[in-house]
C-alpha positions in Angstrom: 26.3 -13.7 28.7 27.7 -10.6 26.9 29.0 -7.4 28.4 29.0 -4.1 26.4 30.1 -0.7 27.4 28.4 2.5 26.1 28.9 5.9 27.7 27.2 9.1 26.9 28.0 12.5 28.3 31.0 11.3 30.2 29.2 11.4 33.5 31.4 10.2 36.4 30.1 7.6 38.9 27.9 9.4 41.4 27.1 8.7 45.0 23.8 7.0 45.8 21.1 9.6 46.5 19.8 9.9 50.0 16.4 11.0 48.6 14.0 8.2 49.4 11.1 9.5 47.2 9.9 6.5 45.2 10.5 6.8 41.5 7.5 7.1 39.2 7.4 5.2 35.9 5.6 6.3 32.7 6.0 3.9 29.7 5.2 4.9 26.2 4.9 2.4 23.4 4.8 3.7 19.8 3.8 1.8 16.7 4.5 3.4 13.3 2.2 2.0 10.6 4.8 2.7 8.0 7.3 0.4 9.7 5.9 -2.7 11.3 9.2 -4.4 11.8 9.2 -3.3 15.5 8.1 -0.6 17.9 9.7 2.0 20.1 9.5 2.1 23.9 10.3 5.0 26.2 10.4 4.9 30.0 10.2 8.3 31.8 11.5 7.8 35.4 10.7 10.6 37.8 12.7 10.8 41.1 15.2 8.5 39.5 18.0 7.2 41.8 21.5 8.1 40.8 22.2 4.5 39.9 19.7 1.9 38.7 19.4 -1.1 36.5 16.8 -2.0 33.9 16.2 -5.6 32.8 14.2 -7.6 30.4 12.4 -10.3 32.5 12.2 -14.0 31.9 8.9 -15.7 32.1 8.8 -18.5 34.7 7.7 -21.1 32.2 9.9 -20.1 29.2 12.7 -17.9 28.0 12.2 -16.2 24.7 15.4 -14.2 25.4 13.8 -11.1 24.0 16.8 -9.0 25.1 18.3 -10.1 21.8 15.9 -7.8 20.0 16.5 -4.6 22.0 18.2 -2.0 19.8 19.1 1.6 20.0 19.1 1.8 23.8 19.6 5.4 24.9 19.4 7.6 28.0 18.5 11.2 27.4 20.6 13.9 29.0 23.8 13.6 31.0 24.0 9.9 31.8 26.4 7.0 31.7 25.1 3.5 30.9 26.5 0.1 29.9 25.1 -3.3 29.3 25.9 -5.1 32.5 24.6 -8.5 31.2 22.7 -9.8 28.3 19.4 -8.8 29.8 20.5 -5.9 32.1 21.4 -2.3 31.4 23.1 -0.2 34.3 22.5 3.5 34.3 24.2 6.3 36.3 22.6 9.8 36.1 22.4 13.0 38.1 19.0 11.8 39.4 15.7 13.7 39.0 13.9 12.9 35.8 15.4 10.4 33.3 14.0 9.1 30.0 15.3 5.8 28.6 14.4 4.8 25.0 14.9 1.7 23.0 13.4 -0.1 20.1 12.1 -3.7 19.9 13.1 -5.2 16.6 10.6 -8.0 16.0 12.3 -11.3 15.1 11.4 -13.1 11.8 8.4 -15.4 12.2 9.2 -19.1 12.1 7.0 -21.9 10.8 4.9 -21.8 14.0 3.3 -18.5 15.1 2.9 -18.7 18.9 0.1 -16.5 20.4 2.2 -15.2 23.3 5.0 -13.8 21.2 4.8 -10.2 19.9 4.1 -9.5 16.2 2.7 -6.8 14.0 0.9 -6.9 10.7 -1.3 -4.6 8.6 -4.4 -5.5 10.7 -2.7 -5.3 14.2 -0.7 -7.5 16.5 0.5 -8.2 20.0 2.8 -6.1 22.1 3.5 -5.2 25.7 4.3 -7.4 28.8 7.9 -8.7 29.4 8.6 -8.8 25.7 8.4 -5.0 25.5 8.9 -3.3 28.9 12.0 -3.3 31.1 11.7 -3.1 34.9 13.7 -1.5 37.7 15.7 -4.4 39.2 16.1 -2.8 42.6 12.5 -1.7 43.0 10.1 -3.7 41.0 6.8 -2.9 42.9 6.4 0.6 41.7 3.0 1.7 40.1 3.3 2.3 36.3 1.5 4.3 33.7 1.4 3.3 30.1 0.6 5.4 27.0 0.0 3.7 23.6 0.6 5.6 20.4 -1.1 3.6 17.7 -2.1 4.0 14.1 -5.3 6.1 13.9 -7.8 3.2 13.4 -6.3 0.8 15.9 -7.6 0.1 19.4 -6.2 -1.9 22.3 -7.3 -4.6 24.6 -5.4 -5.7 27.7 -5.6 -6.7 31.3 -4.1 -3.3 32.4 -6.4 -0.8 34.1 -7.7 1.7 31.6 -7.7 5.4 32.4 -11.3 6.4 31.8 -10.5 9.9 30.6 -7.8 8.8 28.1 -8.6 5.7 25.8 -4.9 5.0 25.2 -3.7 5.4 28.8 -3.4 2.5 31.2 -2.1 1.8 34.7 -0.6 -1.1 36.5 -0.3 -1.4 40.3 3.3 -2.7 40.0 5.9 -3.8 37.5 5.1 -7.5 37.9 1.5 -6.6 36.9 2.7 -4.5 33.9 5.0 -7.3 32.7 2.2 -9.9 33.0 -0.3 -8.0 30.8 0.1 -8.4 27.0 -1.6 -5.9 24.8 -3.6 -6.8 21.7 -3.7 -3.9 19.2 -5.3 -3.3 15.9 -8.7 -3.5 14.2 -10.3 -5.5 17.0 -13.8 -7.0 17.4 -14.7 -6.9 21.0 -17.6 -8.1 23.3 -18.1 -7.5 27.0 -20.1 -9.5 29.4 -20.3 -9.6 33.2 -20.2 -12.6 35.5 -20.4 -12.3 39.3 -19.9 -8.5 39.0 -16.6 -8.8 37.1 -16.6 -7.5 33.5 -15.0 -9.8 30.9 -13.9 -8.6 27.5 -13.3 -10.9 24.5 -11.2 -9.2 21.8 -10.6 -10.9 18.5 -8.0 -9.9 15.9 -8.8 -11.5 12.6 -6.2 -11.9 9.8 -8.4 -10.1 7.4 -11.1 -7.4 7.7 -13.8 -9.7 8.8 -13.8 -12.5 11.5 -13.2 -16.0 10.0 -15.6 -17.8 12.4 -18.9 -17.6 14.2 -18.0 -15.1 16.9 -21.5 -15.3 18.5 -21.1 -19.0 19.2 -17.5 -18.5 20.4 -18.3 -15.7 22.8 -21.3 -17.7 24.2 -18.9 -20.7 24.8 -16.4 -18.4 26.6 -19.2 -17.0 28.7 -20.2 -20.5 29.8 -16.6 -21.4 30.7 -16.4 -18.2 32.8 -19.7 -19.1 34.5 -18.5 -22.7 35.2 -15.3 -21.5 36.9 -17.1 -18.7 38.8 -19.7 -21.3 40.1 -16.8 -23.5 41.3 -14.7 -20.9 43.2 -17.4 -18.5 44.1 -15.0 -15.6 43.8 -12.4 -14.1 41.4 -8.8 -12.9 42.0 -9.4 -10.0 39.5 -11.6 -7.0 39.0 -11.8 -7.4 35.2 -10.6 -10.0 32.7 -9.5 -9.9 29.0 -9.5 -12.8 26.5 -7.1 -11.8 23.7 -8.0 -14.0 20.6 -5.6 -14.1 17.7 -6.5 -15.6 14.4 -3.8 -17.5 12.6 -1.7 -18.1 15.8 -1.3 -21.2 17.9 -1.0 -22.0 21.6 -2.1 -20.0 24.6 -0.7 -18.4 27.8 -2.3 -17.5 31.0 -1.8 -14.2 32.9 -3.2 -12.8 36.1 -6.3 -11.2 34.5 -5.9 -12.0 30.8 -5.0 -14.8 28.4 -3.6 -14.9 24.8 -5.2 -17.6 22.7 -4.3 -18.5 19.2 -7.0 -19.6 16.8 -5.3 -21.6 14.1 -6.7 -21.6 10.6 -7.6 -25.2 10.9 -10.0 -24.4 13.7 -12.0 -21.7 11.9 -14.4 -23.9 10.0 -15.6 -25.6 13.2 -15.9 -22.3 15.0 -12.9 -23.1 17.3 -14.9 -25.8 19.1 -11.8 -27.9 19.3 -10.3 -25.1 21.5 -13.0 -25.0 24.2 -10.9 -27.2 26.6 -7.9 -25.0 26.0 -10.0 -21.9 26.8 -11.2 -23.6 30.0 -7.6 -24.7 30.9 -6.1 -21.2 30.5 -9.0 -19.5 32.3 -8.9 -21.9 35.2 -5.1 -21.1 35.5 -6.2 -17.7 36.7 -7.0 -19.4 40.0 -4.8 -22.5 39.9 -1.3 -21.2 39.0 -1.6 -17.4 38.9 -3.3 -17.0 42.3 -2.8 -20.4 44.0 0.9 -20.4 43.2 3.2 -23.4 43.4 6.5 -23.3 45.4 9.7 -22.0 43.8 7.9 -19.5 41.5 9.2 -16.2 42.7 8.8 -12.6 41.4 10.4 -10.9 38.5 13.6 -12.5 37.3 16.0 -11.8 34.4 17.9 -15.0 34.8 17.0 -18.6 33.9 13.4 -19.6 33.8 12.1 -21.0 37.0 11.1 -24.6 38.0 8.6 -25.8 40.5 7.9 -29.3 41.9 4.2 -28.5 42.2 3.2 -28.3 38.5 1.5 -31.7 38.7 -1.2 -29.8 40.7 -1.1 -26.5 38.9 -1.1 -28.0 35.4 -2.4 -31.5 35.8 -5.4 -30.7 38.0 -6.1 -27.7 35.7 -6.3 -30.3 32.9 -8.8 -32.3 35.0 -11.0 -29.2 35.3 -10.7 -28.1 31.7 -12.4 -31.3 30.6 -14.9 -31.3 33.6 -16.0 -27.7 33.3 -16.7 -28.1 29.5 -18.8 -31.2 30.3 -20.7 -29.4 33.0 -21.5 -26.5 30.7 -22.5 -28.7 27.8 -19.6 -27.7 25.6 -17.7 -30.0 23.1 -15.0 -32.1 24.6 -12.5 -34.5 23.0 -13.8 -37.8 24.4 -17.4 -39.0 24.4 -17.7 -39.8 28.1 -15.7 -39.5 31.4 -14.8 -43.2 31.4 -13.6 -42.9 27.8 -11.6 -39.9 28.7 -10.1 -41.7 31.7 -9.1 -44.7 29.6 -7.4 -42.4 27.1 -5.5 -40.7 29.9 -4.3 -44.0 31.4 -3.2 -45.1 27.9 -1.0 -42.0 27.6 0.3 -42.6 31.2 1.7 -46.0 30.2 2.8 -44.9 26.7 5.3 -42.4 28.3 7.1 -44.8 30.6 8.7 -42.1 32.6 5.3 -41.5 34.2 5.6 -44.8 36.1 9.3 -44.2 37.0 9.7 -40.7 38.2 7.7 -39.0 41.0 5.4 -36.1 40.1 7.7 -33.5 41.7 10.6 -34.6 39.5 8.5 -34.6 36.3 7.2 -31.2 37.3 10.7 -29.8 37.7 11.6 -31.2 34.3 8.5 -29.7 32.6 10.1 -26.3 31.8 13.6 -27.6 31.5 15.7 -28.7 28.4 15.7 -32.4 27.7 18.0 -34.4 30.0 16.7 -34.4 33.6 14.7 -37.6 32.9 17.4 -39.3 30.8 16.0 -41.4 28.0 12.5 -41.3 29.5 9.6 -39.1 28.6 6.9 -38.1 31.0 4.0 -35.6 31.3 3.3 -33.6 34.4 -0.1 -32.8 32.8 -1.1 -36.5 32.4 0.3 -37.5 35.8 -1.4 -34.6 37.5 -4.8 -35.1 35.8 -4.8 -38.7 36.8 -3.8 -37.9 40.4 -6.7 -35.4 40.4 -9.1 -38.1 39.2 -8.0 -40.5 41.9 -8.2 -37.8 44.6 -11.7 -36.9 43.4 -12.8 -40.5 43.7 -11.1 -40.9 47.1 -13.0 -37.8 48.4 -16.3 -38.9 46.9 -16.0 -42.3 48.5 -14.8 -41.0 51.9 -17.7 -38.5 52.2 -20.4 -40.6 50.6 -20.4 -38.1 47.7 -21.0 -35.1 49.9 -17.7 -33.6 48.8 -15.3 -33.8 45.9 -12.1 -32.3 44.5 -14.1 -29.1 44.0 -14.1 -28.5 47.7 -10.3 -28.9 47.8 -9.9 -26.3 45.1 -12.1 -23.8 47.0 -10.2 -24.5 50.2 -6.8 -24.0 48.4 -8.1 -20.7 47.0 -9.2 -19.5 50.4 -5.9 -20.5 52.0 -3.3 -19.7 49.3 -5.0 -17.4 46.8 -2.7 -14.4 46.4 -0.7 -15.4 49.5 2.2 -17.7 50.1 3.1 -20.5 47.6 1.8 -24.0 48.4 3.7 -27.3 48.7 2.5 -30.9 48.3 2.0 -31.2 52.0 -0.4 -28.2 51.8 -2.5 -30.0 49.2 -2.6 -33.1 51.4 -3.7 -31.0 54.4 -6.5 -29.5 52.2 -7.7 -33.0 51.1 -7.7 -34.3 54.7 -9.6 -31.2 55.8 -12.3 -31.9 53.2 -12.8 -35.7 53.7 -10.9 -36.9 56.8 -10.3 -40.0 54.8 -7.9 -42.6 56.3 -6.5 -43.3 52.8 -5.6 -39.7 52.1 -2.2 -39.7 53.9 -1.2 -43.0 52.3 -2.2 -41.7 48.9 0.3 -38.8 49.2 3.0 -40.9 50.8 2.8 -43.6 48.1 2.3 -41.5 45.0 3.6 -38.0 45.8 6.4 -38.4 48.4 7.7 -41.8 47.3 6.7 -41.4 43.7 5.3 -44.9 43.2 3.2 -45.6 40.1 -0.5 -44.9 40.4 -2.4 -47.9 41.7 -5.4 -47.4 39.5 -7.5 -50.4 40.7 -7.2 -49.3 44.3 -8.7 -45.9 43.6 -11.2 -47.1 41.0 -12.7 -49.7 43.2 -15.0 -47.3 45.2 -16.9 -46.6 41.9 -17.0 -50.2 40.8 -14.5 -49.9 38.0 -11.6 -52.2 37.2 -8.6 -51.7 35.0 -7.2 -54.4 32.7 -4.0 -53.7 30.8 -2.1 -55.4 28.0 -0.1 -54.4 25.0 -0.1 -54.9 21.2 2.2 -53.8 18.3 1.6 -50.3 17.1 -0.3 -50.5 13.8 -1.4 -48.2 11.1 -5.0 -47.7 10.0 -4.3 -50.3 7.3 -3.0 -52.8 9.8 0.7 -52.4 9.0 3.3 -52.3 11.8 4.3 -48.7 12.5 8.1 -47.9 12.7 9.6 -46.8 16.0 9.9 -43.0 15.5 10.4 -42.1 19.2 13.3 -39.8 18.7 13.6 -36.0 18.1 16.3 -33.3 17.8 16.6 -30.2 20.0 18.9 -27.2 20.5 19.8 -25.4 23.7 19.2 -21.6 23.5 22.2 -19.9 21.8 23.7 -23.3 20.8 24.3 -24.2 17.2 24.6 -28.0 17.9 21.7 -30.3 17.4 21.2 -32.9 20.1 19.2 -36.1 20.2 16.2 -36.7 22.5 15.2 -40.3 23.3 11.6 -40.8 24.4 11.8 -44.4 25.6 14.8 -46.4 26.9 13.3 -49.5 25.1 13.1 -47.8 21.7 15.3 -49.0 18.8 17.2 -45.7 19.1 18.2 -46.3 22.7 18.9 -50.0 22.1 21.4 -48.9 19.3 23.3 -46.9 21.9 22.0 -43.4 21.4 21.1 -41.3 24.4 19.4 -38.0 25.1 22.0 -35.2 24.8 24.2 -36.8 22.2 25.2 -34.4 19.5 24.1 -35.4 16.0 26.0 -34.2 12.9 24.7 -36.4 10.1 22.2 -39.0 8.9 23.0 -41.6 6.3 26.1 -39.7 5.2 24.4 -36.4 4.9 25.0 -33.4 7.2 22.1 -32.4 9.5 21.8 -28.8 10.4 18.3 -28.1 11.7 15.7 -30.1 13.6 13.6 -30.5 10.4 16.4 -32.5 8.8 16.0 -35.3 11.4 12.2 -35.1 11.3 12.2 -35.4 7.5 14.2 -38.6 7.6 12.2 -40.1 10.4 8.9 -39.4 8.7 10.0 -41.6 5.7 11.1 -44.6 7.7 9.6 -48.1 7.5 10.1 -51.1 9.8 13.2 -53.0 8.6 15.1 -49.9 7.6 18.6 -49.1 9.0 19.6 -45.6 9.7 23.2 -44.5 10.2 23.5 -41.7 12.7 26.7 -39.7 13.0 27.1 -38.7 16.6 29.9 -36.5 18.2 31.0 -37.7 21.6 33.8 -35.6 22.9 36.7 -35.4 20.4 35.4 -38.2 18.2 32.5 -38.9 15.9 30.8 -42.3 16.0 28.5 -43.8 13.4 25.6 -45.6 15.1 23.5 -48.0 13.0 19.9 -48.0 14.1 17.7 -50.9 13.0 14.1 -49.6 12.8 11.7 -52.0 14.4 8.2 -51.8 15.6 7.1 -50.9 19.1 4.3 -51.9 21.5 1.4 -49.7 22.7 -0.7 -50.3 25.8 -4.1 -51.8 25.7 -6.4 -50.3 28.3 -9.8 -51.6 29.3 -12.0 -50.0 32.0 -14.6 -52.6 33.1 -17.6 -52.1 35.3 -17.6 -54.7 38.1 -20.9 -56.7 37.8 -20.7 -57.4 41.5 -20.5 -53.7 42.5 -22.7 -52.7 45.4 -25.4 -50.0 45.5 -23.0 -47.4 46.9 -20.4 -48.1 44.2 -23.0 -47.9 41.4 -24.4 -44.6 42.8 -20.9 -43.1 43.1 -20.1 -44.2 39.5 -23.2 -42.5 38.2 -22.5 -39.3 40.1 -18.9 -39.3 38.9 -20.0 -39.9 35.3 -22.2 -36.8 35.6 -19.4 -34.8 37.1 -21.7 -32.5 39.0 -20.4 -29.9 41.4 -20.9 -30.3 45.2 -21.2 -27.1 47.3 -21.1 -28.0 51.0 -20.0 -25.8 53.9 -16.4 -26.4 54.9 -14.1 -25.0 57.5 -11.6 -22.4 56.4 
């Protein structure tokens, strides 16, 4: 953390005001088309306290450390201020009305252009949210007003509430809402449709003057996804919603009533059909993560990103519904059938051996952390959680003779926790038991959630007449050649110049040679290594039988570790229909294959 001192006006420290009138916040964001290297932000604070702090917030899932790009911070008039911490500025004034200004200097784009990070180009870009606006640390629930000053032919799309009499004026009910609402600006193409009384706007920023894909088909697919989620929950936690679509970017990020989604160039020719499940995943998060919030996710925070033990449910069960809703609405999905999708998931579950070693709560806590909490194992909270969702769905269908399903648990969780207190694993168990009164429900949570034992697939597949058979075989190329073990990667901690090793499997040739996650790597085969791409380049050229010499710093000494590159096994997964299955099992299997929604009356 850095501490800087900057005083203007020589104002002495003042006593805290006894005036309890709440401050009013008016933000202005200005983009100059002649200089797209950044943008200027001003914050007009009426009824300002004598002392206050402004901070750049950290997202609960990631930390872009955008405070690094704040320049030219000023306070107009008689004021004293200093940089209290890397992300925090402390201000002392005479009170009354204060205007703070600063500039966001956009960082240089890397090889990957993420959809959630601000950028500007000749055709438009992304601004706003916690990458642009600071918040009052001591009072972060104040209503806010935002004015955009854009190039003449640019418009804006955002989840903020638009002031009807002023097209470039917006409001937010609180600073958390302001900092959770990115703003897409530029020469946008927009479409509006209404589902269940809530208007939805899809706004698309192409790289060039014209869209690079079939926007009619894309918007129709989005409308179907919205309808599928609305049919499931029966209500929405928002009054309006915005899809912010960015051509040439990758990734996506959910918000309370909007989502940023990148449409890579590789997806344009197919009309972004390969992104339908990602659209469904992020939109479903509006309920399951943003409204039904897991424990340990708190309010605005300028410190380290947060961690939660409940991401197996928030992320994994959302993965379950991303696939299922697309199937229900007749949209393209990755796997041909639900059994094929389940087999692929189980294969990934066993490929990452940490899934069978660590409980979902621990894998969830490690999901947003730097490598290390799981040692030399890799695991996926998304895969664990989706498979737990599959098993819970089958348990409920069996226990209620297909009168209820996981859909009913989601509706009940929304009624109980939507916009209220965070949930814990025991709350999910209580919701499941309320839906099905199944005797196996408690043992499911004890065995798999509280004790963290591996998923007993055959126990939960038996009610639908399926059986799992597993085995292994050497990993082979498409030409039938053994694949080299490349289960290693390099990573850097924020602000650290040292490269470290990440091991994905304790049985890999890298781990057997004595390397471990967190070791500092300085060279490969006698050549220095400086960036992550250096290791990736070497690994991509390896063949079985090669030997790699890794230079690793451990404390004051540097060791040379010889790694013999061998092959590695991959799991074989077979889902088999039991020929002796009874009538109920066959009926449940058919209903599960169809993935139809059940809507039965349940207690609150």
